[in-house]
ZABA-9971 format. One record per residue (C-alpha): x, y, z; residue in three letters; residue number from 1. Coordinates in nm, 2 decimals. Layout:
! residues N
REC     xx     yy     zz residuo num
REC      X      Y      Z     Ala NUM
...
! end
This chain:
! residues 354
REC     xx     yy     zz residuo num
REC   0.80  -1.89  -3.28     Met   1
REC   1.01  -1.74  -3.00     Pro   2
REC   1.03  -1.92  -2.66     Pro   3
REC   0.84  -1.64  -2.49     Arg   4
REC   0.58  -1.41  -2.64     Leu   5
REC   0.58  -1.07  -2.47     Ala   6
REC   0.21  -0.99  -2.52     Phe   7
REC   0.11  -1.31  -2.34     Leu   8
REC   0.33  -1.24  -2.05     Asp   9
REC   0.21  -0.88  -2.03     Val  10
REC  -0.16  -1.00  -2.06     Phe  11
REC  -0.10  -1.25  -1.78     Arg  12
REC   0.07  -0.99  -1.56     Gly  13
REC  -0.23  -0.76  -1.61     Phe  14
REC  -0.46  -1.04  -1.50     Ala  15
REC  -0.25  -1.09  -1.19     Leu  16
REC  -0.29  -0.72  -1.10     Ile  17
REC  -0.66  -0.75  -1.14     Val  18
REC  -0.66  -1.07  -0.93     Met  19
REC  -0.47  -0.89  -0.65     Val  20
REC  -0.73  -0.61  -0.66     Leu  21
REC  -1.01  -0.86  -0.64     Asn  22
REC  -0.87  -1.02  -0.33     His  23
REC  -0.78  -0.70  -0.15     Thr  24
REC  -1.12  -0.56  -0.24     Gly  25
REC  -1.28  -0.86  -0.06     Arg  26
REC  -1.04  -0.87   0.24     Trp  27
REC  -0.92  -0.52   0.30     Trp  28
REC  -1.22  -0.29   0.25     Ile  29
REC  -1.45  -0.22   0.54     Ala  30
REC  -1.82  -0.28   0.45     Arg  31
REC  -1.92   0.07   0.55     Glu  32
REC  -1.72   0.19   0.25     Met  33
REC  -2.04   0.12   0.05     Gly  34
REC  -2.13  -0.01  -0.29     Trp  35
REC  -1.79   0.07  -0.45     Trp  36
REC  -1.65  -0.23  -0.27     Arg  37
REC  -1.92  -0.44  -0.43     Tyr  38
REC  -1.85  -0.31  -0.78     Trp  39
REC  -1.47  -0.35  -0.74     Ile  40
REC  -1.51  -0.72  -0.64     Val  41
REC  -1.77  -0.79  -0.91     Tyr  42
REC  -1.58  -0.61  -1.19     Gly  43
REC  -1.25  -0.78  -1.12     Thr  44
REC  -1.40  -1.13  -1.07     Val  45
REC  -1.52  -1.11  -1.43     Thr  46
REC  -1.17  -1.03  -1.56     Val  47
REC  -0.88  -1.19  -1.38     Ala  48
REC  -0.96  -1.57  -1.35     Ala  49
REC  -1.13  -1.58  -1.70     Pro  50
REC  -0.81  -1.45  -1.85     Ile  51
REC  -0.60  -1.71  -1.67     Phe  52
REC  -0.83  -1.99  -1.78     Leu  53
REC  -0.85  -1.88  -2.14     Phe  54
REC  -0.47  -1.85  -2.16     Leu  55
REC  -0.43  -2.21  -2.03     Val  56
REC  -0.60  -2.32  -2.35     Gly  57
REC  -0.45  -2.06  -2.58     Phe  58
REC  -0.09  -2.12  -2.50     Val  59
REC  -0.11  -2.50  -2.49     Leu  60
REC  -0.09  -2.55  -2.88     Pro  61
REC   0.20  -2.30  -2.89     Leu  62
REC   0.39  -2.48  -2.62     Ser  63
REC   0.32  -2.83  -2.76     Leu  64
REC   0.44  -2.73  -3.10     His  65
REC   0.75  -2.56  -2.97     Arg  66
REC   0.86  -2.85  -2.76     His  67
REC   0.74  -3.15  -2.96     Ala  68
REC   0.74  -3.03  -3.32     Gly  69
REC   0.41  -3.21  -3.36     Asp  70
REC   0.10  -3.18  -3.15     Ile  71
REC   0.17  -3.44  -2.89     Val  72
REC   0.40  -3.73  -2.81     Thr  73
REC   0.36  -3.98  -2.52     Pro  74
REC   0.66  -3.83  -2.33     Ser  75
REC   0.53  -3.48  -2.37     Arg  76
REC   0.19  -3.58  -2.24     Ile  77
REC   0.35  -3.70  -1.92     Trp  78
REC   0.54  -3.38  -1.87     Asn  79
REC   0.22  -3.17  -1.91     Tyr  80
REC   0.03  -3.40  -1.69     Trp  81
REC   0.30  -3.37  -1.42     Arg  82
REC   0.28  -2.99  -1.45     Arg  83
REC  -0.10  -3.00  -1.42     Gly  84
REC  -0.07  -3.22  -1.11     Ala  85
REC   0.18  -2.98  -0.96     Thr  86
REC  -0.06  -2.69  -1.00     Ile  87
REC  -0.34  -2.89  -0.85     Val  88
REC  -0.11  -2.97  -0.55     Ala  89
REC  -0.02  -2.60  -0.52     Ala  90
REC  -0.39  -2.52  -0.50     Gly  91
REC  -0.44  -2.78  -0.22     Leu  92
REC  -0.13  -2.64  -0.04     Leu  93
REC  -0.27  -2.29  -0.07     Leu  94
REC  -0.59  -2.40   0.11     Asn  95
REC  -0.38  -2.52   0.41     Val  96
REC  -0.15  -2.22   0.42     Ile  97
REC  -0.38  -1.93   0.34     Val  98
REC  -0.70  -2.05   0.51     Phe  99
REC  -0.51  -2.22   0.79     Gly 100
REC  -0.70  -2.55   0.83     Ser 101
REC  -0.57  -2.90   0.82     Ile 102
REC  -0.91  -3.05   0.92     His 103
REC  -1.14  -3.21   0.67     Leu 104
REC  -1.44  -3.12   0.89     Arg 105
REC  -1.41  -2.75   0.89     Ser 106
REC  -1.67  -2.49   0.98     Leu 107
REC  -1.64  -2.33   0.64     Ser 108
REC  -1.61  -2.54   0.32     Pro 109
REC  -1.35  -2.30   0.18     Glu 110
REC  -1.13  -2.38   0.49     Asp 111
REC  -1.09  -2.74   0.39     Ser 112
REC  -0.76  -2.85   0.23     Pro 113
REC  -0.97  -3.03  -0.03     Leu 114
REC  -1.16  -2.72  -0.14     Ala 115
REC  -1.16  -2.66  -0.51     Gly 116
REC  -1.03  -2.34  -0.66     Gly 117
REC  -0.90  -2.18  -0.97     Val 118
REC  -0.56  -2.34  -0.94     Leu 119
REC  -0.71  -2.69  -0.92     Gln 120
REC  -0.92  -2.61  -1.23     Thr 121
REC  -0.62  -2.48  -1.42     Ile 122
REC  -0.42  -2.79  -1.33     Gly 123
REC  -0.71  -3.02  -1.43     Leu 124
REC  -0.75  -2.83  -1.75     Ser 125
REC  -0.39  -2.89  -1.85     Ile 126
REC  -0.43  -3.26  -1.77     Ile 127
REC  -0.74  -3.29  -1.98     Leu 128
REC  -0.65  -3.05  -2.26     Met 129
REC  -0.31  -3.20  -2.35     Thr 130
REC  -0.45  -3.52  -2.51     Pro 131
REC  -0.76  -3.34  -2.63     Thr 132
REC  -0.53  -3.11  -2.84     Ala 133
REC  -0.47  -3.40  -3.08     Ala 134
REC  -0.81  -3.34  -3.22     Leu 135
REC  -0.69  -3.00  -3.34     Leu 136
REC  -0.51  -3.15  -3.63     Arg 137
REC  -0.84  -3.19  -3.81     Trp 138
REC  -1.06  -2.90  -3.90     Ser 139
REC  -1.36  -3.10  -3.80     Gly 140
REC  -1.20  -3.15  -3.46     Gly 141
REC  -1.16  -2.78  -3.40     Arg 142
REC  -1.53  -2.72  -3.48     Ala 143
REC  -1.62  -3.01  -3.26     Ala 144
REC  -1.43  -2.86  -2.97     Leu 145
REC  -1.59  -2.52  -3.01     Leu 146
REC  -1.93  -2.70  -3.02     Gly 147
REC  -1.84  -2.90  -2.71     Ala 148
REC  -1.76  -2.58  -2.53     Ala 149
REC  -2.09  -2.42  -2.62     Leu 150
REC  -2.29  -2.74  -2.55     Val 151
REC  -2.11  -2.79  -2.22     Gly 152
REC  -2.21  -2.45  -2.10     Tyr 153
REC  -2.57  -2.48  -2.22     Leu 154
REC  -2.60  -2.82  -2.05     Val 155
REC  -2.47  -2.66  -1.73     Phe 156
REC  -2.75  -2.40  -1.75     Leu 157
REC  -3.01  -2.68  -1.79     Val 158
REC  -2.85  -2.88  -1.50     Ala 159
REC  -2.82  -2.57  -1.27     Tyr 160
REC  -3.14  -2.61  -1.08     Glu 161
REC  -3.10  -2.99  -1.03     Pro 162
REC  -2.74  -2.93  -0.92     Leu 163
REC  -2.85  -2.68  -0.65     Thr 164
REC  -3.06  -2.96  -0.49     Thr 165
REC  -2.82  -3.25  -0.56     Trp 166
REC  -2.49  -3.10  -0.43     Leu 167
REC  -2.60  -3.06  -0.06     Pro 168
REC  -2.64  -3.44  -0.05     Ser 169
REC  -2.30  -3.50  -0.19     His 170
REC  -2.07  -3.27   0.01     Pro 171
REC  -1.73  -3.42  -0.11     Leu 172
REC  -1.82  -3.36  -0.48     Ile 173
REC  -1.95  -3.02  -0.39     Ala 174
REC  -1.63  -2.93  -0.20     Leu 175
REC  -1.38  -3.06  -0.46     Thr 176
REC  -1.55  -3.01  -0.80     Leu 177
REC  -1.82  -2.74  -0.75     Phe 178
REC  -1.67  -2.47  -0.54     Leu 179
REC  -1.47  -2.17  -0.66     Asp 180
REC  -1.43  -2.17  -1.04     Tyr 181
REC  -1.55  -2.53  -1.08     Pro 182
REC  -1.42  -2.73  -1.38     Pro 183
REC  -1.77  -2.75  -1.52     Trp 184
REC  -1.85  -2.51  -1.68     Pro 185
REC  -1.51  -2.32  -1.67     Trp 186
REC  -1.32  -2.57  -1.88     Ile 187
REC  -1.55  -2.46  -2.16     Cys 188
REC  -1.36  -2.13  -2.17     Leu 189
REC  -1.03  -2.33  -2.18     Val 190
REC  -1.16  -2.52  -2.48     Leu 191
REC  -1.23  -2.19  -2.66     Val 192
REC  -0.88  -2.07  -2.59     Gly 193
REC  -0.74  -2.41  -2.71     Leu 194
REC  -0.90  -2.38  -3.05     Val 195
REC  -0.81  -2.01  -3.10     Leu 196
REC  -0.45  -2.08  -2.99     Gly 197
REC  -0.42  -2.35  -3.26     Trp 198
REC  -0.57  -2.13  -3.52     Trp 199
REC  -0.32  -1.85  -3.44     Trp 200
REC  -0.04  -2.10  -3.44     Arg 201
REC  -0.14  -2.20  -3.80     Asp 202
REC  -0.17  -1.84  -3.91     Val 203
REC   0.16  -1.73  -3.75     Ala 204
REC   0.34  -2.02  -3.93     Ala 205
REC   0.21  -1.90  -4.27     Arg 206
REC   0.31  -1.54  -4.23     Gly 207
REC   0.18  -1.21  -4.09     Pro 208
REC  -0.06  -1.28  -3.81     Asp 209
REC  -0.20  -0.92  -3.74     Ala 210
REC  -0.52  -0.99  -3.92     Pro 211
REC  -0.60  -1.28  -3.68     Phe 212
REC  -0.60  -1.04  -3.39     Phe 213
REC  -0.78  -0.77  -3.58     Arg 214
REC  -1.06  -1.02  -3.66     Asn 215
REC  -1.05  -1.14  -3.30     Leu 216
REC  -1.10  -0.79  -3.18     Ala 217
REC  -1.40  -0.74  -3.42     Val 218
REC  -1.56  -1.06  -3.29     Val 219
REC  -1.50  -0.96  -2.93     Gly 220
REC  -1.65  -0.62  -3.00     Gly 221
REC  -1.96  -0.78  -3.15     Ile 222
REC  -1.99  -1.01  -2.85     Leu 223
REC  -1.97  -0.72  -2.61     Met 224
REC  -2.23  -0.53  -2.82     Ala 225
REC  -2.46  -0.83  -2.82     Leu 226
REC  -2.43  -0.86  -2.44     Ala 227
REC  -2.53  -0.49  -2.40     Val 228
REC  -2.82  -0.54  -2.65     Leu 229
REC  -2.94  -0.85  -2.47     Ala 230
REC  -2.95  -0.66  -2.15     Glu 231
REC  -3.15  -0.38  -2.31     Leu 232
REC  -3.40  -0.63  -2.47     Val 233
REC  -3.43  -0.87  -2.18     Trp 234
REC  -3.34  -0.65  -1.88     Pro 235
REC  -3.24  -0.84  -1.56     Ser 236
REC  -3.27  -0.70  -1.21     Ser 237
REC  -3.02  -0.58  -1.12     Pro 238
REC  -2.87  -0.51  -1.46     His 239
REC  -2.52  -0.59  -1.34     Ile 240
REC  -2.42  -0.79  -1.03     Gly 241
REC  -2.38  -1.13  -0.86     Phe 242
REC  -2.75  -1.17  -0.81     Thr 243
REC  -2.83  -1.16  -1.18     Arg 244
REC  -2.58  -1.44  -1.24     Asp 245
REC  -2.58  -1.80  -1.11     Arg 246
REC  -2.48  -1.89  -0.76     Val 247
REC  -2.39  -2.26  -0.72     Leu 248
REC  -2.27  -2.39  -0.39     Asn 249
REC  -2.24  -2.03  -0.27     His 250
REC  -2.00  -1.94  -0.55     His 251
REC  -2.04  -1.73  -0.87     Trp 252
REC  -2.10  -1.87  -1.22     Ile 253
REC  -2.16  -1.61  -1.50     Pro 254
REC  -2.51  -1.61  -1.65     Ala 255
REC  -2.54  -1.62  -2.04     Pro 256
REC  -2.53  -1.24  -2.08     Ile 257
REC  -2.23  -1.21  -1.85     Thr 258
REC  -2.05  -1.50  -2.03     Ser 259
REC  -2.09  -1.34  -2.37     Val 260
REC  -1.95  -1.01  -2.22     Trp 261
REC  -1.66  -1.20  -2.06     Ile 262
REC  -1.57  -1.38  -2.38     Leu 263
REC  -1.59  -1.05  -2.58     Gly 264
REC  -1.37  -0.86  -2.33     Thr 265
REC  -1.11  -1.14  -2.33     Val 266
REC  -1.09  -1.14  -2.71     Phe 267
REC  -1.06  -0.76  -2.73     Val 268
REC  -0.80  -0.74  -2.45     Met 269
REC  -0.59  -1.02  -2.61     Leu 270
REC  -0.59  -0.84  -2.94     Ala 271
REC  -0.51  -0.51  -2.77     Leu 272
REC  -0.21  -0.65  -2.58     Phe 273
REC  -0.08  -0.81  -2.91     Tyr 274
REC  -0.10  -0.47  -3.08     Trp 275
REC   0.06  -0.29  -2.80     Leu 276
REC   0.35  -0.54  -2.74     Cys 277
REC   0.41  -0.70  -3.08     Glu 278
REC   0.31  -0.43  -3.32     Val 279
REC   0.39  -0.11  -3.12     Arg 280
REC   0.68  -0.26  -2.93     Gly 281
REC   0.55  -0.17  -2.58     Trp 282
REC   0.72  -0.42  -2.35     Arg 283
REC   0.73  -0.30  -1.98     Pro 284
REC   0.98  -0.54  -1.82     Asn 285
REC   0.81  -0.53  -1.48     Trp 286
REC   0.48  -0.64  -1.63     Leu 287
REC   0.65  -0.91  -1.82     Val 288
REC   0.81  -1.04  -1.50     Val 289
REC   0.47  -1.04  -1.33     Leu 290
REC   0.33  -1.25  -1.61     Gly 291
REC   0.63  -1.49  -1.61     Gln 292
REC   0.61  -1.55  -1.23     Thr 293
REC   0.23  -1.53  -1.21     Ala 294
REC   0.18  -1.88  -1.05     Leu 295
REC   0.42  -1.81  -0.77     Met 296
REC   0.28  -1.46  -0.71     Leu 297
REC  -0.08  -1.59  -0.72     Tyr 298
REC   0.02  -1.82  -0.43     Phe 299
REC   0.23  -1.57  -0.23     Val 300
REC   0.01  -1.26  -0.26     His 301
REC  -0.28  -1.45  -0.10     Gln 302
REC  -0.06  -1.55   0.19     Val 303
REC   0.03  -1.18   0.24     Ile 304
REC  -0.32  -1.04   0.17     Ala 305
REC  -0.52  -1.29   0.38     Tyr 306
REC  -0.31  -1.49   0.62     Thr 307
REC  -0.06  -1.21   0.72     Val 308
REC  -0.26  -0.89   0.68     Leu 309
REC  -0.62  -1.00   0.64     Gly 310
REC  -0.87  -1.20   0.85     Glu 311
REC  -0.62  -1.46   0.96     Arg 312
REC  -0.35  -1.21   1.07     Gly 313
REC  -0.35  -0.83   1.14     Leu 314
REC  -0.72  -0.78   1.03     His 315
REC  -0.63  -0.49   0.80     Val 316
REC  -0.95  -0.30   0.71     Ser 317
REC  -0.93   0.03   0.53     Phe 318
REC  -1.19   0.31   0.58     His 319
REC  -1.04   0.56   0.34     Arg 320
REC  -1.01   0.50  -0.03     Trp 321
REC  -0.66   0.66  -0.06     Trp 322
REC  -0.54   0.41   0.21     Gln 323
REC  -0.68   0.12   0.01     Phe 324
REC  -0.53   0.23  -0.32     Trp 325
REC  -0.19   0.31  -0.16     Leu 326
REC  -0.18  -0.03   0.00     Ala 327
REC  -0.26  -0.20  -0.33     Asn 328
REC   0.02   0.00  -0.50     Leu 329
REC   0.25  -0.13  -0.23     Gly 330
REC   0.13  -0.49  -0.29     Met 331
REC   0.20  -0.46  -0.66     Ile 332
REC   0.55  -0.32  -0.60     Val 333
REC   0.61  -0.61  -0.36     Ala 334
REC   0.49  -0.86  -0.63     Cys 335
REC   0.72  -0.71  -0.89     Val 336
REC   1.02  -0.73  -0.64     Ala 337
REC   0.93  -1.09  -0.56     Met 338
REC   0.90  -1.17  -0.93     Gly 339
REC   1.25  -1.04  -1.00     Tyr 340
REC   1.39  -1.22  -0.70     Ala 341
REC   1.22  -1.55  -0.81     Trp 342
REC   1.37  -1.53  -1.15     Gln 343
REC   1.71  -1.46  -1.00     Ala 344
REC   1.68  -1.76  -0.78     Ile 345
REC   1.58  -1.98  -1.07     Lys 346
REC   1.87  -1.86  -1.28     Ala 347
REC   2.12  -1.93  -1.01     Arg 348
REC   1.99  -2.27  -0.94     Ser 349
REC   2.07  -2.37  -1.30     Lys 350
REC   1.79  -2.61  -1.31     Gly 351
REC   1.91  -2.81  -1.00     Trp 352
REC   1.60  -2.74  -0.80     Phe 353
REC   1.34  -2.59  -1.04     Phe 354
! end
């Protein structure tokens, strides 16, 4: 298996673009622009972070196999734990730089340096999933992990109401573990990616792997159809939006119908990018660069969008759609340029610093 897989880099780069659009939609659009602002934020929030979290699990078996030959060794576990801890630390640093607070007692929970976020959940997932991946050597372990993902989410749904009353009395836990993309239930999605990544690793080792992604696309299409059917049979009000999902500690958690839709779209998009990049040979280098430097760009684009241009800085607020989309185009171009520059810096450092 090659050291880099283009379709995964392109998929991750696509997710980064959607993440940028989510943040600029929240921070740059004036509220008088109407409901389209709401739909941009909601639509992108169901796409970007779920892709990143799914890929954390999906690429882990590929990476472990490439570096260790077998699933895990003690020395490799330490390296992955160190990487996970580094990503957690990056998330904590992001709290300080972007939201500009070094005080533990902040007016807003999100302003605290201890606030949880998607980077912290990604880092914790790497730490937890690396030893867990040893179970994938047994077929029963793979089924057990998929079952654990399903049960973990269902138990969360049962615990949702008790958590809403319990968390206000435990502010530190609420701040660190139940804020933005909390580990429970989002690690359930990482578990699904972990099992599918192992299955694909097995299929790819035996020969042509296109049927794997064809089957994955079929399953994803079925899940999307089931989500639409469920909405028709048990309509919620509104049909689509934050208010029909769960809101825990003032942050969004997808409801069952939304979760099925998210899982289906992730499967379909993963298969689509595999077909485009590995079968059809479409490999836009700029999108590959975005994917390969996604962690750095996730960090830096928020500094630009929020601290420099947003509420902490110049208070950019667009009242015309053409201005908003042009500014986003400029942000993406800047991200591509920073990605190329970052890769050049890493190449010249020859491993001395990075």
